[in-house]
C-alpha positions in Angstrom: 116.1 72.4 90.8 117.3 74.2 87.7 114.3 74.9 85.4 114.2 75.1 81.6 112.2 78.0 80.1 110.1 78.3 77.0 111.5 81.6 75.7 115.2 82.4 75.2 115.0 86.2 75.0 117.9 88.3 76.4 117.6 89.4 80.1 115.1 92.1 80.9 116.3 94.7 83.4 113.9 96.1 86.0 113.4 96.4 89.7 110.7 94.6 91.6 110.3 94.1 95.3 107.4 91.9 96.4 105.3 94.0 98.8 101.7 94.9 99.4 102.1 98.1 97.4 103.6 96.4 94.3 102.0 93.0 94.3 98.3 92.5 94.5 96.4 89.2 94.1 92.6 88.9 93.9 90.9 85.6 94.0 88.2 84.9 91.3 85.4 82.6 92.8 84.5 79.5 91.0 80.8 80.3 91.2 78.5 83.1 92.3 77.4 82.9 95.9 73.7 82.3 96.4 73.0 84.8 99.1 71.3 82.2 101.3 72.4 79.2 103.3 74.1 78.2 106.5 77.6 79.4 105.6 78.7 83.0 106.1 81.0 84.1 103.2 83.6 86.7 103.8 85.5 88.7 101.2 88.7 89.6 103.0 91.6 91.8 102.1 94.8 91.1 104.0 98.5 92.0 103.8 101.7 90.8 105.5 100.1 87.5 106.7 99.7 84.1 105.1 96.3 82.4 104.7 97.2 80.0 107.6 98.0 83.0 109.8 94.6 84.5 108.8 92.8 81.4 109.8 94.6 81.4 113.2 93.7 85.0 113.9 90.0 84.5 113.0 89.6 81.2 114.8 91.1 82.7 118.0 88.8 85.8 117.9 85.7 83.8 117.0 86.3 80.8 119.3 86.1 78.2 116.6 88.5 75.7 115.2 90.6 76.5 112.1 89.1 73.4 110.3 85.6 75.1 110.6 86.9 77.9 108.2 86.7 77.1 104.5 88.9 78.6 101.9 89.6 78.0 98.2 93.3 78.6 98.0 96.4 80.0 99.8 97.5 83.6 99.2 101.0 85.2 99.5 102.2 86.9 102.6 104.2 89.7 101.1 101.3 91.1 99.1 97.9 92.7 99.3 95.6 89.8 98.7 91.8 89.4 98.4 90.2 86.1 99.0 87.0 84.5 100.2 86.4 82.4 103.4 83.3 80.6 104.7 82.5 80.5 108.4 79.6 78.9 110.4 76.7 81.3 110.4 76.7 81.1 114.2 79.7 83.4 114.4 78.0 86.4 112.6 77.5 88.3 115.9 81.0 87.8 117.2 82.4 88.9 113.8 81.0 92.4 114.3 83.7 93.2 116.9 86.6 91.9 114.8 89.3 94.4 113.9 92.9 93.9 112.8 95.4 96.3 111.3 96.4 93.9 108.5 92.9 92.4 107.8 89.7 94.0 106.5 86.4 92.4 105.7 85.2 93.9 102.5 81.9 92.1 102.0 79.7 89.4 103.6 77.1 87.2 102.1 75.6 83.7 102.5 76.0 80.4 100.6 74.8 76.8 100.7 78.2 75.1 101.0 81.6 75.5 102.7 84.5 76.6 100.5 87.1 73.9 99.8 90.5 73.9 98.1 90.1 74.4 94.4 86.8 76.3 94.6 88.2 79.2 92.6 88.3 80.1 88.9 91.7 81.6 89.2 93.5 84.7 90.5 94.0 88.2 89.0 97.4 89.8 89.6 98.7 93.4 89.6 102.5 93.7 89.5 104.3 97.0 89.7 107.8 97.0 88.2 110.2 99.9 88.4 113.4 101.3 86.8 112.3 100.1 83.4 113.8 101.9 80.3 112.2 102.0 76.9 114.4 99.2 75.5 113.4 96.8 78.2 109.8 97.9 78.1 109.8 96.9 74.4 111.3 93.5 75.3 108.4 92.9 77.7 105.9 93.8 75.0 107.4 91.2 72.7 107.5 88.5 75.4 103.8 89.2 76.2 102.9 89.0 72.6 104.6 85.5 72.4 102.8 84.4 75.6 99.4 85.5 74.2 100.1 83.6 71.0 101.8 80.4 72.4 101.0 80.4 76.1 103.5 80.0 78.9 104.6 76.9 81.0 103.3 77.6 84.5 105.7 76.4 87.2 104.7 76.3 90.8 106.7 79.1 92.5 108.7 79.4 95.7 105.8 80.1 98.0 104.6 76.5 97.5 107.9 75.2 99.0 108.4 77.3 102.1 111.2 79.6 103.3 113.9 77.0 102.9 112.4 75.5 99.7 112.2 72.0 101.3 108.5 71.6 102.1 108.3 69.0 99.4 110.7 66.7 101.3 108.2 66.5 104.2 105.5 65.8 101.6 107.5 63.1 100.1 108.0 61.5 103.5 104.3 61.6 104.2 103.6 60.0 100.8 106.1 57.3 101.5 104.5 56.8 105.0 107.8 57.5 106.8 106.4 60.6 108.5 103.1 61.7 109.9 101.6 65.1 110.5 98.6 65.4 112.8 97.2 68.6 111.3 95.2 67.5 108.3 95.4 70.8 106.5 99.1 71.0 107.0 99.5 67.4 105.8 97.6 68.1 102.7 99.6 71.3 102.1 102.9 69.4 102.4 101.6 66.7 100.1 100.6 69.4 97.6 104.2 70.8 97.8 105.5 67.4 96.8 103.1 67.1 94.0 104.2 70.6 92.8 107.8 69.6 93.0 107.1 66.5 90.8 105.0 68.7 88.4 107.9 71.2 88.0 110.4 68.4 87.3 108.1 66.9 84.7 107.4 70.3 83.1 111.1 71.2 82.9 111.8 67.9 81.2 109.0 68.5 78.8 110.4 71.8 77.8 113.9 70.3 77.3 112.3 67.7 74.9 110.5 70.4 73.0 113.7 72.4 72.5 115.5 69.3 71.3 112.8 68.5 68.8 112.7 72.1 67.4 116.5 72.4 67.2 117.2 69.2 65.3 116.3 68.0 61.8 113.7 65.1 61.8 116.3 62.4 61.1 118.4 63.4 64.2 115.6 63.8 66.8 115.6 60.2 68.0 119.3 60.2 68.5 119.3 63.6 70.3 116.5 62.4 72.6 118.4 59.2 73.4 121.6 61.1 74.3 119.5 63.5 76.5 117.8 60.5 78.2 121.1 58.8 78.8 122.5 61.8 80.6 119.6 62.3 83.0 120.0 61.5 86.7 118.1 58.4 87.9 115.6 60.5 89.7 114.7 62.4 86.6 114.6 59.2 84.4 111.8 58.0 86.6 109.6 60.8 85.2 110.0 59.8 81.6 110.2 56.0 81.1 108.7 56.5 77.6 111.8 58.5 76.5 113.7 55.3 75.7 114.0 55.3 71.9 113.7 51.9 70.2 
C-alpha cells in the first residue's frame, strides 16, 4: 500500500541499519507493580529474537505452556528491547538456572494479575543514525519542531505485517471465517495485523483529504473531494462512504 504523509519536506539523507546497537526499545508499564501476588514479573532485555521466540525459549526451559506467560506487547527482533513478562509464581526456582546469550533478566518482582496485551503506557525509543551532515541535521530539527507542534500520523509499521508483508491476508481470512488458526495468540496476532492494515488505509485516506482541504479554496473543496472519491478503488471507497458529496 502506498501511504500519504503529513509533511512534504525534501528528502533527508542519513544512514540507519536496524540492529541492537542502533535501535533500542524500552516498554513503559501501564501501572506500577505491587510487589505482592501470585504472578512473578520479569523485566527482560533481549536482542535478535522476537517476543514469540522469547516465549518459546522460556516455556521450554520452565516446562510451562506459552499461554501461561503474560506480556503487554510484541517487541522487534532486530533491536535491543526491554519488556515485562508475568509467569506463574511456581516457576521461580526453575528460573534461577535460566541462562541465554541473547536474553537477560534485569529485575523480578510480584504482582496481583497476569499481564495482557495492551497493559503498557507506551514505548521509549533510542535510534542512532549515521552519516548525517549539518544541512540534513537542520532538516531533522525542523521536522521535529513541526511534529512537536502538530503531531504526526502514526502508521503501523512493517513488523506488524511479517517478512512478506502479507500477515493481514491471513487475518482477513480469519475475520471472514474462511480460515482457522488453532493457536489463539497467533490468531489474535493475525487479526491484529488485519486491523492494522485497515487502520493504515483509513489514515492514508484521511491525510489525502486533509491535503485536499488545505490546498483548495473553500468554494472548490467539495468538487475536489468528489473527484478524489470518484477515482478511488472500490476497496478504498468502502472506508469512506461519507465522502460522497451531495
